[in-house]
C-alpha positions as CSV (number, residue, x, y, z in Angstrom):
1,M,297.3,188.0,123.5
2,T,297.3,185.8,120.4
3,Q,294.2,184.1,118.5
4,Q,294.6,180.9,120.8
5,D,294.7,183.1,124.1
6,F,291.7,185.5,123.4
7,R,289.4,182.4,122.8
8,L,290.4,180.8,125.2
9,Q,289.4,183.6,127.6
10,M,286.7,184.7,126.1
11,L,285.3,180.4,126.5
12,R,286.4,180.8,130.1
13,R,284.7,183.7,130.8
14,L,281.1,183.2,128.3
15,T,280.4,179.7,130.8
16,E,281.4,181.2,133.9
17,A,278.9,184.0,134.0
18,P,275.4,183.8,135.2
19,G,272.6,183.9,132.7
20,V,269.4,181.6,133.7
21,P,266.3,182.2,131.3
22,G,264.6,185.5,132.4
23,Y,268.0,186.3,133.8
24,E,270.7,186.9,130.8
25,G,271.3,189.9,132.4
26,P,275.2,189.3,133.0
27,V,276.0,187.8,130.5
28,R,274.7,190.1,128.3
29,R,276.1,192.5,129.7
30,L,280.0,190.3,129.1
31,V,278.5,189.9,125.5
32,R,277.9,193.3,125.0
33,E,281.7,194.2,125.8
34,Y,282.9,191.7,122.6
35,F,280.0,193.2,120.6
36,E,280.8,197.0,120.9
37,E,284.5,195.9,119.3
38,L,283.0,194.2,116.5
39,G,280.1,196.4,114.7
40,E,277.1,198.6,115.8
41,V,275.0,197.2,118.6
42,F,271.2,197.4,119.9
43,Q,268.8,195.6,121.8
44,D,265.3,194.3,121.7
45,A,262.6,194.2,124.1
46,M,262.3,191.0,124.5
47,G,266.1,191.2,125.5
48,N,268.0,189.9,122.5
49,L,271.5,191.3,121.7
50,F,272.1,192.4,118.3
51,C,275.5,193.7,116.7
52,R,275.3,194.7,112.8
53,K,279.0,194.5,110.6
54,M,278.7,195.6,107.3
55,G,280.0,194.6,104.2
56,T,279.5,195.4,100.7
57,S,275.8,195.5,99.9
58,D,272.7,196.1,103.2
59,R,271.3,192.7,102.2
60,P,272.0,189.9,102.2
61,R,271.2,190.4,106.0
62,I,273.1,187.7,107.5
63,L,271.3,186.0,111.0
64,L,273.8,184.1,113.1
65,A,272.4,183.3,116.0
66,G,273.5,181.7,119.5
67,H,271.5,181.7,122.2
68,M,273.0,183.3,125.7
69,D,270.6,181.5,128.2
70,E,271.8,178.6,130.0
71,I,269.7,175.6,132.3
72,G,269.3,176.9,135.9
73,F,266.6,176.8,138.2
74,M,264.3,179.4,139.8
75,V,263.5,179.6,143.6
76,K,260.1,178.9,144.1
77,Y,259.1,177.6,148.0
78,I,260.9,178.4,150.8
79,T,259.6,175.3,153.4
80,D,259.4,176.2,157.1
81,Q,263.0,174.3,158.0
82,G,264.5,177.0,155.5
83,M,265.1,174.3,152.7
84,I,264.5,175.8,149.0
85,R,261.9,174.3,146.8
86,F,262.8,174.9,142.7
87,V,261.4,174.9,139.3
88,P,263.8,174.2,136.1
89,L,264.7,176.5,134.0
90,G,265.3,174.1,131.1
91,G,265.8,170.8,130.8
92,W,267.5,168.5,134.1
93,F,268.0,164.8,133.7
94,D,267.3,164.0,137.8
95,Q,269.9,162.0,137.9
96,T,272.7,164.5,137.5
97,L,271.3,167.2,140.1
98,L,271.5,165.3,143.5
99,G,274.2,166.6,145.5
100,H,275.5,169.6,143.3
101,R,276.1,172.5,144.3
102,V,274.3,176.0,143.3
103,V,274.3,179.3,143.5
104,I,271.5,180.8,144.3
105,K,271.9,185.2,142.7
106,T,269.8,187.3,145.7
107,H,269.2,190.9,145.7
108,K,272.0,190.3,149.1
109,G,274.3,188.7,147.1
110,D,275.0,185.2,146.1
111,V,274.1,181.9,148.1
112,L,275.8,178.9,148.1
113,G,273.4,175.6,148.4
114,V,273.4,172.1,147.8
115,I,270.9,170.0,145.9
116,G,269.2,167.6,148.9
117,A,267.1,164.7,148.8
118,K,266.0,162.7,151.6
119,P,268.8,159.8,152.3
120,P,269.1,156.8,151.4
121,H,269.7,154.8,154.2
122,L,265.6,156.4,154.6
123,I,264.1,154.9,151.5
124,P,262.9,151.3,151.9
125,A,264.8,148.6,149.8
126,E,262.4,148.4,147.5
127,E,262.7,152.3,146.4
128,R,266.4,152.9,146.8
129,N,267.4,152.4,143.1
130,K,264.5,154.2,141.5
131,V,265.7,157.6,140.4
132,V,264.8,160.2,143.1
133,K,262.6,163.1,140.8
134,K,263.5,166.7,140.5
135,K,260.4,167.2,142.7
136,D,261.3,165.5,145.7
137,M,264.7,167.4,145.6
138,F,265.3,170.7,147.4
139,I,268.2,173.1,147.9
140,D,270.0,173.2,151.2
141,V,271.5,176.7,151.8
142,G,272.3,175.6,155.4
143,A,269.1,177.4,157.1
144,T,267.3,175.6,160.0
145,S,264.5,178.1,159.7
146,K,262.3,180.0,156.8
147,E,263.7,183.2,158.3
148,E,266.8,182.1,158.4
149,A,266.7,181.6,154.5
150,E,264.8,184.9,154.3
151,S,267.4,186.9,156.3
152,M,270.1,185.1,153.1
153,G,268.3,187.6,151.0
154,I,266.1,185.0,149.0
155,R,263.5,185.1,147.8
156,V,260.6,183.2,145.7
157,G,261.6,184.1,142.1
158,D,265.2,184.3,142.3
159,P,267.3,182.8,139.8
160,I,269.5,179.6,140.1
161,I,272.7,178.8,138.9
162,P,274.8,175.7,138.7
163,H,278.0,176.1,140.8
164,A,280.9,175.3,138.5
165,S,284.0,176.7,136.7
166,F,285.5,176.2,133.2
167,E,288.8,174.1,133.7
168,I,291.1,172.5,131.0
169,M,291.4,169.1,130.8
170,A,294.4,166.9,131.1
171,N,294.3,166.9,127.2
172,P,294.7,170.7,126.8
173,K,292.5,170.7,123.7
174,V,289.9,169.5,126.3
175,Y,287.6,172.1,128.0
176,V,284.9,171.3,130.8
177,S,282.6,174.0,132.2
178,K,278.6,174.9,132.9
179,A,276.9,176.9,129.9
180,F,278.5,175.5,126.8
181,D,274.6,174.9,125.7
182,D,275.1,177.5,124.5
183,R,277.8,180.0,124.9
184,V,279.6,178.1,122.7
185,G,277.0,179.4,119.8
186,V,277.4,183.4,121.0
187,A,281.3,182.8,120.6
188,V,281.4,181.0,116.9
189,A,278.8,184.4,116.3
190,I,281.9,186.8,117.8
191,E,284.8,185.3,116.3
192,T,283.1,184.9,112.9
193,L,282.6,188.5,113.2
194,R,286.1,189.3,114.5
195,A,287.1,187.1,111.4
196,L,285.1,189.6,109.1
197,Q,286.9,192.7,110.0
198,G,289.1,194.5,107.6
199,V,287.8,191.7,105.2
200,E,285.3,192.5,102.3
201,H,282.3,190.3,102.0
202,P,279.2,190.9,99.9
203,N,276.2,191.2,103.1
204,T,275.5,192.3,105.8
205,V,276.0,190.5,108.9
206,Y,273.7,190.4,112.4
207,G,275.3,188.2,115.5
208,V,272.4,188.0,118.1
209,A,272.9,186.1,121.5
210,T,268.8,185.3,122.0
211,V,266.9,184.6,125.2
212,Q,265.0,182.5,126.7
213,E,266.0,179.3,124.5
214,E,265.7,176.8,126.7
215,V,262.2,177.2,127.7
216,G,260.8,177.4,124.7
217,L,262.8,179.6,122.2
218,R,260.9,182.5,122.9
219,G,263.9,185.0,122.1
220,A,264.1,183.6,118.8
221,A,260.7,184.6,118.0
222,T,261.1,188.1,118.2
223,A,264.7,188.1,117.1
224,P,264.2,188.4,113.6
225,W,262.1,191.2,113.2
226,S,264.9,193.7,114.5
227,V,267.2,192.2,111.6
228,E,264.9,190.9,108.6
229,P,266.9,188.3,107.4
230,D,267.9,186.9,104.1
231,V,269.5,183.9,105.7
232,A,269.8,182.7,108.9
233,I,272.8,180.1,110.1
234,I,272.3,178.8,114.1
235,L,275.1,178.3,115.8
236,E,274.4,175.4,118.8
237,V,275.8,172.7,120.4
238,D,275.3,169.2,119.1
239,I,275.7,165.5,121.0
240,A,278.9,164.0,121.0
241,G,277.8,160.4,120.9
242,D,281.2,158.6,120.8
243,T,280.5,157.0,124.2
244,P,279.8,154.1,126.2
245,G,275.7,153.0,125.7
246,I,275.0,155.2,122.5
247,K,274.8,153.2,119.2
248,P,276.1,154.7,116.3
249,E,272.9,155.8,114.8
250,E,271.5,157.5,118.0
251,A,273.8,160.5,117.8
252,P,276.5,159.8,115.1
253,V,278.8,162.7,115.9
254,K,282.0,162.0,117.3
255,F,284.2,164.2,119.5
256,G,286.9,166.1,118.2
257,K,286.1,165.3,114.7
258,G,284.7,168.4,113.2
259,P,281.7,170.4,113.9
260,S,278.4,169.2,113.0
261,L,275.1,170.1,110.4
262,L,272.3,169.2,111.1
263,V,269.8,167.4,108.6
264,Y,267.0,167.4,110.8
265,D,265.3,168.2,114.4
266,R,262.1,168.3,115.8
267,V,261.2,171.7,114.9
268,M,263.1,172.5,111.9
269,I,264.3,170.7,108.6
270,P,267.1,172.9,107.2
271,N,267.2,175.1,103.4
272,L,268.1,172.0,101.2
273,K,270.5,174.5,98.8
274,L,271.9,175.9,101.9
275,R,272.5,172.7,103.4
276,D,274.3,171.8,100.2
277,L,276.4,174.8,100.4
278,V,277.9,174.1,103.9
279,I,278.7,171.1,102.8
280,Q,280.9,172.2,99.6
281,V,281.9,175.2,101.1
282,A,283.3,172.1,104.0
283,E,285.2,170.2,101.4
284,E,286.1,173.1,99.6
285,E,288.4,174.6,102.5
286,G,289.1,170.7,103.9
287,I,287.2,171.5,107.2
288,P,285.5,168.1,108.7
289,L,281.9,168.4,108.6
290,Q,279.7,165.3,110.3
291,F,276.3,165.1,110.1
292,S,273.4,165.2,112.5
293,A,269.7,164.0,113.1
294,I,268.0,164.9,116.2
295,E,264.2,163.5,116.7
296,G,264.1,164.7,120.3
297,G,265.0,168.1,120.3
298,G,264.9,171.8,118.4
299,T,267.0,175.1,118.1
300,D,266.2,179.0,118.3
301,G,265.9,178.0,114.1
302,G,262.5,176.4,114.7
303,R,261.1,179.9,115.3
304,I,263.4,182.0,113.0
305,H,262.9,180.2,109.6
306,L,259.2,181.1,109.9
307,Y,259.8,184.8,110.1
308,K,257.1,185.8,107.7
309,T,257.8,184.1,104.6
310,G,259.9,182.4,105.8
311,V,264.0,182.0,105.7
312,P,266.8,180.1,104.6
313,T,268.4,178.6,107.9
314,V,270.9,176.0,108.7
315,V,272.3,174.7,112.4
316,I,275.7,174.6,112.8
317,S,277.0,172.3,116.0
318,V,280.1,171.8,117.6
319,P,279.7,168.8,119.5
320,T,279.8,168.1,122.8
321,R,279.7,166.0,126.1
322,Y,277.3,165.5,129.0
323,I,274.8,168.6,127.8
324,H,272.4,169.6,130.4
325,S,274.3,169.0,133.2
326,H,276.6,171.2,135.5
327,S,279.8,169.5,133.4
328,T,280.0,169.7,129.7
329,L,282.9,169.2,127.6
330,L,284.5,170.8,124.6
331,H,286.8,170.0,121.9
332,R,289.0,173.0,121.3
333,E,289.7,171.8,117.4
334,D,285.8,171.4,117.3
335,F,285.1,175.4,117.5
336,D,288.0,176.5,115.8
337,Q,286.7,174.7,112.6
338,A,283.1,175.5,113.1
339,V,284.5,179.3,113.6
340,A,286.1,178.9,110.0
341,L,283.0,177.2,108.8
342,V,280.3,179.8,109.5
343,S,283.5,182.2,108.4
344,A,283.5,181.1,105.0
345,V,279.9,180.4,104.5
346,V,279.1,183.7,105.1
347,K,281.7,185.0,102.1
348,R,279.9,183.1,99.8
349,L,276.4,184.6,100.5
350,D,275.6,186.9,97.8
351,A,272.8,188.2,96.5
352,D,272.5,185.7,93.9
353,T,273.4,182.9,95.9
354,V,271.0,183.9,98.2
355,A,268.0,184.5,95.5
356,G,269.2,181.0,94.5
357,L,268.1,179.1,97.9
358,T,265.0,179.7,97.3
359,R,264.8,178.7,93.6
360,D,263.3,175.6,92.3
C-alpha cells in the first residue's frame, strides 16, 4: 500500500470509529493497532493512550498530543412516547442538528435515530424563524412507547454518535467526515511516529491520543504525568475562514494553504521561542504556514503547558471547514504538510535547543 493510500484509509478508519467523550473505547482500540507498530504502548487510568518512540537520548521528551474523542451526545431521559432526550457531549451549534441521523450505542447493539423537534406547521408564525434549542429537541428511534425504546436496549447514559460516513469529494484532495476534530491530530501523531522509524532523532517522542478534550480538556490534565515532557506539540484542527460571511480578520486561515500555527487561544499563549522555531523550520523546509488566533476556544495545550513548573508548548493545526458538525471538510495537502512540519520540528529538538526555549 502506498503512503497516500495508507493515510487515506487511516483517516477513514479513525473518523468512522465511534468515541464520544468518556466512551472512547472503540477508537482507542483502533489507535492502539497503529501505535503498536511504532513503539512501546501504554495507557493511563484516565484512558489516554501513549506510544513511546526512543531516539538517541531519553531526554528531551517530546509529547505529540491529539485528542481522540469526538463531539456527540448521551441519553438523558426516555419519554413515555419513546422519544430520547439527550445531553450534548461537546459544543454543538443548534442549527446543525435537526434532521440529522445518529446512532445510539446500546448493550444490545446500535439503534438508529433521527434528531427531531416540533414541526414548523404547528409553530406560531412569529416563532417560526427562531432557532430551535437543543433542549427542545429529541431523538426519534421509531418507538411508540418508553417500553418499546427500552426493549431496543436503550438506557440512560448510553452514548450517541453522529451517523456520518467518510467520503472523498469531487475534488479528490478533499475529504468529508465526522470527527476530523480531532482524529486528524491523532493521525498526524501516528504519521510523525511512522516518519521517525529508522531515523535518528536526538530525543524520545511520545505520541498520545487523549480523552475527554471536548468536555473540558480532562485527559490533558493527566497525560503529562505519564511522560514528564520537556516540550509539547498539540495537534489540532483549525477553522478555515474562506467561506461566505467570515471576515479575514475573524479567521484568516485558508483551506488548502498549509497547516496553521496558533499564536493565541483562550487558555494558552505558546512558548515564544518554540513558536519561532516552528516558523523557522517551515521556512527552511519550504512548508507553507498560516497563523491563527482563536479567542473563543482552547486546546489540550491549556492543561499540558501548566504541568509542574511549565512545559514549552505550541499548537500546530490542520485547517478544516464546518467543525463540530456531522460533516467536516479536510484538504489532504494540509494534512500531509502538517505531518512534514511536525516531523521536521521534532528532529530539531535536541537537548541544547530545548534548554534554550526557557532561557531569556
